[in-house]
C-alpha positions as CSV (number, residue, x, y, z in Angstrom):
1,M,-14.9,11.6,1.1
2,K,-17.9,11.6,3.4
3,I,-21.3,11.7,1.8
4,E,-22.3,14.6,4.0
5,K,-19.4,16.7,2.8
6,Q,-20.1,15.8,-0.8
7,K,-23.8,17.0,-0.4
8,T,-22.7,20.1,1.3
9,I,-20.3,21.0,-1.5
10,L,-22.9,20.1,-4.1
11,T,-25.4,22.4,-2.4
12,I,-22.7,25.3,-2.5
13,F,-22.3,24.6,-6.3
14,I,-26.2,25.0,-6.7
15,I,-26.1,28.2,-4.8
16,F,-23.3,29.4,-6.9
17,F,-25.3,28.4,-10.1
18,I,-28.3,30.4,-9.0
19,A,-26.1,33.5,-8.1
20,S,-24.2,33.2,-11.5
21,F,-27.5,33.0,-13.3
22,F,-28.7,36.3,-11.9
23,I,-25.3,38.0,-12.1
24,S,-25.2,37.1,-15.9
25,I,-28.8,38.4,-16.6
26,G,-28.4,41.6,-14.3
27,N,-25.0,43.0,-15.6
28,G,-24.4,45.0,-18.7
29,A,-25.2,48.3,-20.0
30,V,-28.3,48.4,-17.9
31,E,-27.8,46.9,-14.4
32,L,-30.7,45.0,-12.9
33,S,-31.0,43.4,-9.4
34,P,-32.4,39.9,-9.0
35,V,-35.7,41.5,-7.6
36,Q,-36.0,43.7,-10.7
37,I,-35.3,40.7,-13.0
38,I,-38.1,38.7,-11.4
39,K,-40.5,41.6,-11.3
40,T,-39.8,42.4,-14.9
41,L,-40.3,39.0,-16.2
42,L,-43.6,38.4,-14.2
43,Y,-45.3,41.8,-14.2
44,Q,-43.5,44.3,-16.5
45,R,-43.5,42.8,-20.0
46,D,-44.2,46.1,-21.7
47,T,-41.0,47.8,-20.6
48,S,-37.6,48.2,-22.2
49,N,-36.1,46.2,-19.4
50,Y,-38.3,43.2,-20.4
51,Q,-37.1,43.5,-24.1
52,I,-33.4,43.6,-22.8
53,I,-33.8,40.6,-20.6
54,W,-36.0,38.4,-22.8
55,N,-34.5,39.1,-26.3
56,V,-30.8,39.6,-25.3
57,R,-29.7,38.5,-21.9
58,L,-31.9,35.4,-21.0
59,P,-31.2,33.4,-24.3
60,R,-27.4,34.3,-24.0
61,T,-27.3,33.2,-20.3
62,I,-29.2,30.0,-21.0
63,V,-26.9,29.1,-23.9
64,A,-23.8,29.9,-21.7
65,L,-25.1,27.5,-19.0
66,L,-25.9,24.8,-21.5
67,V,-22.6,25.1,-23.2
68,G,-20.9,25.1,-19.8
69,I,-22.8,21.9,-19.0
70,S,-22.0,20.2,-22.3
71,L,-18.3,20.9,-22.5
72,S,-17.8,20.2,-18.7
73,L,-19.6,16.8,-18.9
74,S,-17.7,15.9,-22.1
75,G,-14.5,16.7,-20.2
76,A,-15.5,14.7,-17.1
77,I,-16.4,11.6,-19.3
78,L,-13.1,11.8,-21.2
79,Q,-11.1,12.2,-18.0
80,G,-12.8,9.1,-16.6
81,V,-12.6,7.0,-19.6
82,M,-8.9,7.8,-20.3
83,R,-8.0,7.9,-16.6
84,N,-6.1,11.1,-17.3
85,P,-7.1,14.6,-15.6
86,L,-5.5,16.3,-18.7
87,A,-8.0,14.9,-21.2
88,S,-10.7,17.2,-22.5
89,P,-12.6,17.7,-25.8
90,S,-10.3,20.5,-26.7
91,T,-6.9,18.7,-25.9
92,I,-7.6,15.4,-27.6
93,G,-9.1,16.7,-30.8
94,V,-12.9,16.1,-30.3
95,S,-13.7,19.9,-30.5
96,A,-11.2,20.4,-33.5
97,G,-13.2,17.7,-35.4
98,A,-16.4,19.4,-34.6
99,G,-14.9,22.8,-35.5
100,L,-13.5,21.7,-38.8
101,M,-16.9,20.3,-40.0
102,A,-18.6,23.4,-38.8
103,L,-16.0,25.7,-40.6
104,I,-16.5,23.7,-43.8
105,I,-20.2,24.5,-43.8
106,L,-19.8,28.1,-42.7
107,I,-17.1,29.0,-45.2
108,L,-17.7,26.6,-48.3
109,F,-21.6,26.3,-47.9
110,P,-22.8,29.4,-46.0
111,G,-26.3,28.9,-47.3
112,Y,-26.6,25.7,-45.3
113,Y,-25.6,27.3,-42.0
114,Y,-28.6,25.5,-40.3
115,L,-26.7,22.3,-40.9
116,V,-23.8,23.4,-38.5
117,P,-25.1,21.5,-35.5
118,F,-25.3,18.2,-37.5
119,G,-21.9,18.8,-39.1
120,A,-20.3,19.6,-35.7
121,F,-21.7,16.4,-34.2
122,F,-20.5,14.3,-37.0
123,G,-17.3,16.1,-37.0
124,A,-16.8,15.4,-33.2
125,L,-17.9,11.8,-33.6
126,G,-15.7,11.2,-36.6
127,A,-12.7,12.6,-34.8
128,T,-13.5,10.5,-31.7
129,L,-13.8,7.3,-33.8
130,L,-10.6,8.1,-35.6
131,I,-8.8,8.7,-32.4
132,Y,-10.3,5.3,-31.2
133,L,-9.0,3.5,-34.2
134,L,-5.6,4.9,-34.1
135,A,-5.3,3.9,-30.4
136,W,-6.5,0.5,-30.9
137,N,-4.0,-2.4,-30.6
138,Q,-5.8,-5.5,-29.1
139,G,-7.7,-3.0,-26.9
140,V,-7.3,0.6,-26.1
141,M,-5.0,2.0,-23.6
142,P,-5.8,5.6,-22.1
143,T,-2.3,6.8,-22.9
144,R,-2.6,5.8,-26.5
145,L,-5.9,7.7,-26.7
146,I,-4.3,10.8,-25.5
147,L,-1.4,10.6,-27.9
148,A,-3.7,9.7,-30.9
149,G,-5.9,12.7,-29.7
150,V,-3.1,15.2,-29.8
151,A,-2.1,14.1,-33.3
152,V,-5.7,14.2,-34.6
153,S,-6.1,17.6,-33.0
154,S,-3.1,18.9,-34.9
155,L,-4.4,17.5,-38.1
156,F,-7.7,19.1,-37.9
157,G,-6.1,22.3,-36.7
158,A,-4.1,22.3,-40.0
159,G,-7.4,21.9,-41.9
160,N,-8.9,25.0,-40.1
161,N,-5.9,27.0,-41.0
162,A,-6.0,25.8,-44.5
163,L,-9.6,26.9,-45.0
164,M,-8.8,30.3,-43.6
165,T,-5.7,30.6,-46.0
166,F,-7.7,29.6,-49.2
167,Y,-10.7,31.7,-48.3
168,P,-9.4,34.9,-46.7
169,D,-12.4,36.9,-47.9
170,R,-14.7,34.8,-45.7
171,V,-12.5,34.7,-42.6
172,S,-14.1,37.7,-40.9
173,G,-17.4,35.9,-40.7
174,V,-15.9,33.0,-38.7
175,L,-13.4,34.7,-36.4
176,G,-15.8,34.7,-33.5
177,F,-16.4,30.9,-34.1
178,M,-12.5,30.2,-34.0
179,V,-12.2,32.0,-30.6
180,G,-15.4,31.0,-29.0
181,G,-18.0,33.7,-28.4
182,L,-21.5,34.2,-27.2
183,S,-22.4,37.5,-28.9
184,A,-25.4,37.7,-31.1
185,I,-27.0,34.6,-29.4
186,N,-30.7,34.3,-29.7
187,W,-33.6,31.8,-28.8
188,Q,-32.8,29.8,-32.0
189,D,-29.5,29.0,-30.5
190,V,-31.2,27.9,-27.4
191,R,-33.4,25.5,-29.3
192,M,-30.3,24.2,-31.2
193,I,-28.3,23.1,-28.2
194,F,-31.1,22.3,-25.6
195,P,-32.1,18.9,-26.8
196,Y,-28.5,17.6,-27.1
197,T,-27.5,18.8,-23.7
198,M,-30.6,17.4,-22.0
199,L,-30.2,14.0,-23.8
200,G,-26.6,13.7,-22.6
201,M,-27.5,14.6,-19.0
202,T,-30.5,12.3,-19.0
203,I,-28.4,9.3,-20.2
204,L,-25.5,10.0,-17.8
205,V,-27.9,10.0,-14.8
206,F,-28.0,6.2,-15.2
207,L,-24.3,5.6,-15.9
208,P,-22.2,6.9,-13.1
209,N,-21.5,3.5,-11.6
210,K,-20.3,2.2,-15.0
211,L,-17.8,5.0,-15.1
212,N,-16.7,4.5,-11.6
213,I,-16.0,0.9,-12.4
214,L,-14.1,1.9,-15.6
215,M,-11.9,4.1,-13.5
216,L,-10.7,1.1,-11.6
217,G,-8.8,-0.3,-14.7
218,D,-9.7,-2.6,-17.5
219,E,-8.8,-5.9,-15.7
220,V,-10.7,-5.0,-12.7
221,A,-13.8,-3.7,-14.7
222,T,-13.8,-7.0,-16.8
223,G,-13.6,-9.0,-13.6
224,L,-16.8,-7.1,-12.3
225,G,-18.7,-8.0,-15.4
226,V,-18.3,-4.8,-17.5
227,N,-17.7,-5.0,-21.3
228,V,-14.8,-2.5,-21.2
229,E,-14.6,-1.7,-24.9
230,K,-18.3,-1.3,-25.5
231,T,-18.8,0.8,-22.4
232,R,-15.9,3.0,-23.2
233,L,-17.2,3.5,-26.8
234,V,-20.7,4.5,-25.5
235,F,-19.1,7.1,-23.1
236,I,-16.9,8.4,-25.9
237,I,-20.0,8.8,-28.2
238,L,-21.8,10.7,-25.4
239,S,-18.9,12.9,-25.1
240,S,-18.9,13.6,-28.8
241,V,-22.6,14.5,-28.8
242,L,-22.0,17.0,-26.0
243,A,-18.9,18.6,-27.4
244,G,-20.4,18.8,-31.0
245,A,-23.5,20.5,-29.7
246,A,-21.4,23.1,-27.8
247,V,-19.1,23.8,-30.7
248,S,-22.0,24.3,-33.1
249,V,-23.3,27.2,-31.0
250,V,-20.2,29.0,-29.7
251,G,-17.4,27.7,-31.6
252,L,-13.9,26.5,-30.5
253,L,-14.2,27.4,-26.8
254,G,-11.3,25.8,-24.9
255,F,-10.4,25.0,-21.3
256,V,-14.0,24.5,-20.0
257,G,-13.9,20.7,-20.3
258,L,-10.4,20.6,-18.8
259,I,-10.7,22.8,-15.7
260,V,-14.2,22.5,-14.5
261,P,-14.2,18.6,-14.0
262,H,-10.9,18.8,-12.3
263,I,-11.9,21.5,-9.9
264,A,-15.1,19.6,-9.2
265,R,-13.2,16.4,-8.6
266,M,-10.8,18.1,-6.2
267,L,-13.8,19.6,-4.3
268,I,-16.3,16.7,-4.4
269,G,-14.2,13.6,-5.1
270,S,-14.1,11.1,-7.9
271,D,-17.4,9.4,-7.3
272,Y,-19.3,10.1,-10.5
273,K,-22.6,9.9,-8.6
274,Y,-21.7,13.3,-7.2
275,L,-19.1,14.4,-9.8
276,F,-21.6,14.5,-12.6
277,P,-24.1,16.9,-10.9
278,G,-21.2,18.8,-9.4
279,T,-19.7,19.3,-12.9
280,I,-23.1,20.3,-14.3
281,F,-23.7,23.2,-11.7
282,L,-20.0,24.3,-11.6
283,G,-19.6,24.2,-15.5
284,A,-22.7,26.3,-16.1
285,S,-21.7,28.7,-13.4
286,V,-18.2,29.2,-14.6
287,L,-19.2,29.9,-18.2
288,M,-22.0,32.3,-17.1
289,I,-19.5,34.3,-15.0
290,C,-16.9,34.3,-17.6
291,D,-19.4,35.6,-20.2
292,T,-20.4,38.3,-17.8
293,L,-16.8,39.4,-17.5
294,S,-16.4,39.4,-21.3
295,R,-19.3,41.9,-21.4
296,V,-18.3,44.2,-18.6
297,L,-14.5,44.2,-18.3
298,F,-13.9,46.5,-21.2
299,A,-17.4,48.0,-21.7
300,P,-18.7,49.3,-24.0
301,M,-16.4,46.9,-26.1
302,E,-17.1,43.2,-25.7
303,I,-14.5,40.5,-26.0
304,P,-15.1,36.9,-26.9
305,V,-15.6,34.6,-23.9
306,G,-13.0,32.3,-25.3
307,I,-10.3,34.9,-24.4
308,I,-11.5,35.1,-20.7
309,M,-11.6,31.2,-20.5
310,S,-8.0,31.0,-21.9
311,A,-6.8,33.7,-19.6
312,F,-8.0,31.6,-16.6
313,G,-7.6,28.1,-18.1
314,A,-4.0,28.4,-19.3
315,P,-2.5,29.1,-15.9
316,F,-4.6,26.3,-14.4
317,F,-3.4,23.8,-17.0
318,L,0.2,24.6,-16.2
319,Y,-0.6,24.1,-12.6
320,L,-2.1,20.7,-13.4
321,L,1.1,19.7,-15.3
322,R,3.4,20.9,-12.4
323,K,1.2,19.0,-9.9
324,R,1.2,16.0,-12.0
325,D,5.1,16.1,-12.4
326,Y,5.6,16.8,-8.8
327,A,3.5,13.8,-7.7
328,N,5.2,11.4,-10.3
329,G,8.7,12.6,-9.0
330,H,7.6,12.2,-5.3
331,R,6.4,8.6,-6.1
332,R,9.7,7.8,-7.9
333,K,11.7,9.0,-4.9
334,R,9.7,6.9,-2.5
335,N,10.2,3.9,-4.6
């Protein structure tokens, strides 16, 4: 793909990101135009509109864009490391590990709710390392990683169900976490996820070439001087940090890490020099738009954003499966 085309598409993503930001802040029970939003934030701080924007919509929108960035980057990393477009934090068990640790804290130790981000991170990291160990056999093959991830995801899913079965009186407090939602978000949640997302993005700025080389295959990457296992482990840990941070704030939000990197790859190409920034802007935009829909579609009732993402994500996942099967069958016919 030509560099000019990639830059043009990236510019479109940035414009979509800016538009999504104002759409997210401007829509709800009180509708505000972009001009009204800017004027209110700059000059009208003693109005009710300012309270709505600053205390309710702005932190929620910022968390939505940070979560979208974190999950999308995590999915882009996993798809590159495993050389599989169907890999994502939710499909291989990384989110499930983060969710299990977060649920343990929320259900068994609710007084220590402030430890949820750390629990989610260590849950994601523990799940990732477990998947890595299960897939290890004189090296790690991407296919084995996927299969090990599916097994670990099922195991942690059973743990989540067990917790809710043994403590049914505490389930109502974590239902939003299980589905994935952005209601009741405040500035504390922004402070919770912001450093992890910024850390992940900052590190990834310096690593796109490493992942490009890793995509060529283990033998080629080794021949080019890359320590394959060490590099793969670094990327997997980064993916765990990003996924764990997102899960700690919004819960088990699926499909973001699957569909956003794949859409970005179809539009901007597989060069991670452009794919990473494209994924950042597109992931933030998609989640901000989906969160807006979750607020306005059935107003005044609000539905969790995870339901909206699943409604869009499940058909796209099936499309990827059909496209992949068709491509494999076409190659077999030619051979």
